[in-house]
TILOTI-410958 format. One record per atom (N, C-alpha, C): residue in three letters; x, y, z. Coordinates in steps of 0.2 Angstrom, whole numbers, padded with zeros to 4 digits, always signed. Atoms other than C-alpha are relative to their C-alpha. Layout:
BEGIN
alaXYZ ...
END
This chain:
BEGIN
met+0006+0001+0003 met-0195+0221+0191 met-0004+0006-0001 ala+0004-0006+0002 ala-0205+0234+0182 ala-0007-0001+0004 leu+0007+0000-0003 leu-0222+0239+0189 leu-0005-0001-0006 leu+0006+0001+0004 leu-0239+0236+0181 leu-0006+0003+0002 ile+0006-0002-0002 ile-0255+0245+0181 ile-0006-0004-0001 thr+0005+0005+0002 thr-0270+0234+0183 thr-0006+0003-0002 asp+0007-0003+0002 asp-0288+0236+0177 asp-0004+0003+0005 glu+0004-0004-0006 glu-0293+0243+0194 glu+0002+0008-0001 cys-0002-0007+0001 cys-0285+0260+0188 cys-0006+0004-0002 ile+0006-0004+0001 ile-0298+0274+0189 ile+0002+0006-0005 asn-0002-0005+0004 asn-0288+0285+0177 asn+0000+0007+0003 cys+0000-0007-0004 cys-0286+0299+0190 cys+0006+0004-0002 asp-0005-0004+0003 asp-0270+0305+0181 asp+0006+0002+0005 val-0005-0002-0005 val-0259+0306+0197 val+0007-0003-0001 cys-0006+0004+0001 cys-0246+0293+0192 cys+0004+0002-0005 glu-0005-0002+0005 glu-0240+0299+0176 glu+0005+0006+0001 pro-0005-0005-0002 pro-0233+0316+0182 pro+0005-0002+0005 ala-0005+0002-0006 ala-0225+0307+0197 ala+0006-0004-0002 cys-0006+0005+0003 cys-0214+0295+0186 cys+0006+0004-0002 pro-0006-0004+0002 pro-0197+0302+0185 pro+0003-0002-0007 asn-0003+0003+0006 asn-0193+0291+0170 asn-0005+0001-0006 glu+0006+0000+0005 glu-0209+0295+0160 glu-0002-0006-0003 ala+0002+0007+0002 ala-0213+0277+0160 ala-0007-0001-0001 ile+0007+0001+0000 ile-0231+0280+0162 ile-0004+0004-0005 ser+0004-0004+0006 ser-0243+0285+0148 ser-0007-0002+0000 glu+0007+0002+0000 glu-0261+0285+0145 glu-0001-0005-0006 gly+0001+0005+0004 gly-0266+0269+0137 gly-0007+0000-0003 glu+0007+0000+0004 glu-0282+0264+0127 glu-0006+0001+0006 asp+0005+0000-0005 asp-0292+0261+0143 asp+0002+0002+0007 ile-0003-0002-0007 ile-0281+0264+0158 ile+0007+0002-0002 tyr-0007-0002+0001 tyr-0263+0271+0161 tyr+0004-0007-0001 val-0004+0006+0001 val-0249+0259+0156 val+0007+0002+0002 ile-0007-0001-0001 ile-0231+0257+0161 ile+0005-0003-0005 asp-0005+0002+0005 asp-0217+0255+0149 asp+0005-0004+0004 pro-0005+0003-0004 pro-0206+0241+0157 pro+0007+0001-0002 asp-0007-0002+0002 asp-0191+0247+0147 asp+0002+0006+0003 leu-0002-0006-0003 leu-0192+0263+0156 leu-0001+0000+0008 cys+0001+0000-0007 cys-0198+0258+0173 cys+0006-0003+0004 thr-0005+0002-0005 thr-0185+0257+0187 thr-0002-0001+0007 glu+0003-0001-0006 glu-0197+0257+0201 glu+0003+0005+0004 cys-0003-0006-0003 cys-0189+0274+0205 cys+0007-0001+0003 val-0007+0001-0002 val-0172+0266+0209 val+0004+0005-0004 gly-0005-0006+0002 gly-0159+0280+0207 gly-0003+0006+0001 his+0003-0006-0001 his-0172+0293+0210 his-0003+0001+0007 phe+0003-0001-0007 phe-0182+0289+0226 phe+0001-0007+0003 asp+0000+0007-0004 asp-0183+0275+0240 asp-0005-0004-0002 glu+0005+0004+0001 glu-0199+0269+0234 glu-0004+0003-0007 pro+0004-0002+0006 pro-0210+0269+0218 pro-0005+0006+0001 gln+0004-0006-0001 gln-0218+0286+0217 gln-0008-0001-0002 cys+0007+0001+0002 cys-0233+0280+0207 cys-0004-0005+0005 val+0004+0004-0005 val-0237+0267+0220 val-0001+0004+0007 val+0001-0005-0006 val-0235+0280+0234 val-0006+0004-0001 ile+0005-0005+0001 ile-0247+0292+0226 ile-0007-0003-0003 cys+0006+0004+0003 cys-0260+0279+0218 cys-0005+0000+0006 pro+0006+0000-0005 pro-0277+0281+0227 pro-0003-0007+0001 val+0004+0006+0000 val-0283+0264+0223 val+0004-0006+0000 asp-0004+0006-0001 asp-0268+0253+0225 asp+0000-0005-0006 cys+0001+0004+0006 cys-0268+0246+0207 cys+0007-0001-0003 ile-0006+0000+0003 ile-0249+0246+0204 ile+0005-0005+0003 pro-0004+0005-0002 pro-0241+0229+0208 pro+0007-0001-0004 lys-0006+0002+0004 lys-0224+0222+0202 lys-0003-0004-0005 asp+0002+0004+0006 asp-0225+0215+0185 asp+0003-0007+0000 pro-0004+0007+0000 pro-0221+0196+0186 pro+0003-0002-0007 asn-0003+0002+0007 asn-0217+0196+0167 asn+0006+0004-0001 his-0006-0004+0001 his-0203+0208+0170 his+0005+0000+0006 leu-0004+0001-0006 leu-0192+0201+0184 leu+0007+0003-0001 glu-0006-0004+0000 glu-0177+0212+0188 glu+0002+0001+0007 thr-0003-0001-0007 thr-0165+0213+0203 thr+0001+0008+0001 glu-0001-0007-0001 glu-0161+0230+0211 glu+0006+0002-0004 asn-0006-0001+0005 asn-0144+0229+0201 asn-0003+0001-0007 asp+0003-0001+0007 asp-0154+0227+0185 asp-0003+0007+0000 leu+0004-0006+0000 leu-0165+0242+0190 leu+0005+0006+0000 leu-0005-0006+0000 leu-0150+0253+0194 leu+0004+0000-0007 ala-0003+0000+0007 ala-0142+0248+0177 ala-0004+0003-0005 lys+0005-0003+0005 lys-0158+0253+0168 lys+0000+0007+0001 tyr+0000-0007-0002 tyr-0158+0269+0178 tyr+0006+0004-0003 lys-0006-0003+0003 lys-0140+0273+0172 lys+0000+0001-0007 arg+0001-0001+0008 arg-0144+0269+0154 arg-0005+0005-0002 ile+0006-0004+0002 ile-0160+0279+0154 ile+0003+0008+0001 thr-0002-0006-0001 thr-0151+0294+0162 thr+0006+0002-0003 gly-0006-0002+0003 gly-0135+0293+0153 gly+0006+0000+0005 gln-0005+0000-0005 gln-0125+0290+0169 gln+0005-0005-0001 
END
């Protein structure tokens, strides 16, 4: 499952540089996560770095992008060319 930034985001800018897949970018009002690039840090870290670093806890799993651990690993391999 990709992650999603909710409207509780305070635009603190700590999540964007923490994302190893560059899936996070500045949106119109809040930061957004590209579900095609988000692997929940599978392949990079044991837990999503944006969730770890977020000071307001506004990054839940996106129910509109259901993916298994294997799906996320396959996406990681596609993104990184492995």
